[in-house]
N, C-alpha and C positions, 0 to 999 in steps of 0.2 A: 660382493668383490666374485671376478672372473671364474674362480673356479669353486666354488662355494659348493658344498656337499659333493666331491669330487674323490679318489683315491689314487693316489700315485705311487709310483715306485721311481727310485732314482740310483740307480748303480753307481759305483765309484762316487758315493755323495757325503764321505766323512771330509772333504776338502776342497778347495780350490773351486773351478766352476760346476762340478756335482753339489757342493756345500751352499753355495749360492742359489742353485737352481732349487735344491729341497726349501730354504727358507721364502724364495718368492712366492712356492706354490702355497705354503702354507699361509705367508699372507695374503694370497690370495682366497683363501677358503680350504683349501684343499688337506686332508688326511695323508699322511707321507711316510715311505718306509724309506729310512735310511739306510744304506747299502755300502758293507766296504769290505775288505781283504781281512786289511790287518790292524787299521788306526783304528783302535776300539777307543783310545781316550780322545781323538777327534771327533769319533761320531756321536759320541755320548754330549759333545759340548755343541753339536748341530742340533743333536734331540733335543734337548736342555730350551736352543733357542727357540725351537718348534713351539713345543709346550708352552713356553711362556707367550707364544701369542694364542693361546686356547686350541690348538689342533692334536686330533692324536695323532703320536708317532709310535713307528716301530722301527726297532733297530734292529738288523740280521748282519751278521758276517758271516760271508759266502764269495767264494770264489766263482764267480762267473763263467768261466772257462771249464769248470767240472759241471756235467749233466745231474749228478745225485744230488750235489751243492743248490744246484739251480733248482730243482723241484723240492725240494726240503724248503727252500726259500720260500716257492709261489704257495706250498701249501699253508705256509705260516701266511702270509699274505689272505690266504683263502679264509681262514679259520679265525684270524681278528678283524677282518676288515669288510668279510661277505663278499668280497668282488674286485674289478678294478678298473680305473677309466683311463689312466696315462703311465707310459711306459718312457722313462727316457733312459738309453742305453749310453751310459756315460764311463761307464768302465773302461780305460784303456790302459797299455804299459807304459808309462816314461822313464826312457833310459838313454841318458846321454851317449853310452859307448856305441849302443845299438843305432842313434839319431846320427853320430859322428864317423861312422863306420865307412869305408873306403868300398867302390865296389868290390875289388878283389880281397878285400878283408869279411866281408860276408858270409854268416853261416846258416846252415840249415837249421841252427837251433834260435836264431833268432827271428827267422821266418815264423817259426812255432812259438816262440815264446809271444811277439806280437800280433798274429795273426788268430791262438787258442781266445784271447781276451779279448780284442777288437773287431774282429770280425763273427769267431765260433760262438764267442761268450754272450754277443748282444744280440745273434738267432736263435740260441738255447733259451734268454730270455722273453725272445719274442714269442716263441714257439709256444713255453709256458702262460705267459700276458694274455694270449688272444683266447684261451681255454676260460678263462676267467672275464673279459670283457664282453658283455651283452650288445650294445649299438652304441655309437656314437665315441667309440676308443679312440685315444692317440696315442700311435708308437714315436718319440723322435730320437733319431740316430745322430751322432755327431761323427762328422767328416771334418777336410781341410783342404784350404784352398792349393797346396802342392797336388791334390786329387784332381785339382782343373788344370793348372796351370806349369804343373812341373817344376825340378828345383836339382838342384848338385847337391843336396845333402837328405840325408832321411828317405833313401829308396824304400825300407822295408813300409817305414809308415805310410809314406804316399801310395803306397801300393796297397796297403791295407784301407785305409782310406776311401781309395776309389772303390776296393769292393763292398766298402759300406754304402757309399751312392747306388751302386748296381743293384744291390740286396734291398735299400728302401725301393725303388721304382719297381723292383719284382714282387716284391711284398704287398705296396701301395694298391697294382694292379687286382694281387691276387685276395685279397682284404675287402676291399671295396664292395659294396659301399657300407658295411658294417662299421669300419674302421679304418680310422684316416693313418697314414705314416706318411712320414717328411723325415727331413735330413738339413740340420744347421751346420752348413760349410764354414769353419772358424777360420780366418788368418790370425794376424799376432796377435793374442789374448795375454794378458798382464799374470801368469802364472807361475809356478816353480820352474820351467822351462828356461825362461830367459835369464835365470841364473847359469846356463849353459854358454852363454855367450861373452864375448868381450865386450869393453864400453864401447870399442871403435864397430865390433858389428851389430851392436843395437841400435848404436845411432844410424847408420848405413840402413837397418832396416825401417825404422822411424823416417826417413827420411824418402823412402820406396812410397809409402804410405800417404795416399792425396791428404788423409786429414791431418796427419802431423803425428800419430801419438799411436800407442800400441791399445786394443781392446780393453774392457776391463769386466770380469767374472759377471757382475752383476746385471752388464748391459746383454748378455749371452742369455743370463736369466730370464732377462725381460721377453724375450722375443721365445723361449722355453714357452712361457706362459700363454703368450700369443697363439702357440701353433696347438698348445694344449688346451686352450678353452673353446667355445663356440662361437668364437669372432673368427678363426679361422676355419668355418666350417665348409668351406667349398675349395680348400686349398689339401691336396693328397700327391704323394709321388714327386715332390721338389727338393731339391736342394737350393738352402735358402743360403744366400752370403753374407756371412759380416765379417768386412773386414777393413772398415773405412777407405774402402775404393781401390784397395790394390790389385783386385781381380775384377775387370768388367768384361763383360761377353756381350 
């Protein structure tokens, strides 16, 4: 197993991509911290799935945008697991109102809401995680393709995801060689955001993807396993795109 003996925190892992990453890590031998902000029942189901694989699991309710909550979460990680090897900064705000807002409708509150979780929250978790990582640690951030190619919607999200890419490269240089920091840059993945689309818009998006379909959360989880494992030991500071070929640099 590729993650045998490793300990991982996956933020925002009660559902969607985060849940798939948490379960994939467990299948590969890792003990996992399942973090959620308000979805306790869903987090419990993910934890049950991890336990069924024979791995240790810790469920922590914590708002990653809150410094005190983050500190408390990682204190529990240290007490229960004794250290940390992998952090996945997956927690993020999903809000159709913010995504669909026109430029003249965007408010300071929208910027604050997205950035406080996606950017500041990821940094706070990184800050706490590196104190528990001894060597060969791996931090995995999550961005998205509009940060690379631009879009006509999701201005606030795309800007936040671009910030995450910049933060990834900065932290990769600062933390090397002890800790690697990489970023998964996601295209259209089959999660709840697709419900925001009309059938016509969804069909149009699929046609723009060379592989002709949306990605699946388990495919993102497979990439996360690779980036968290020793197989990627010479990879750091990279934005690894997983988008079916939609964006080609």
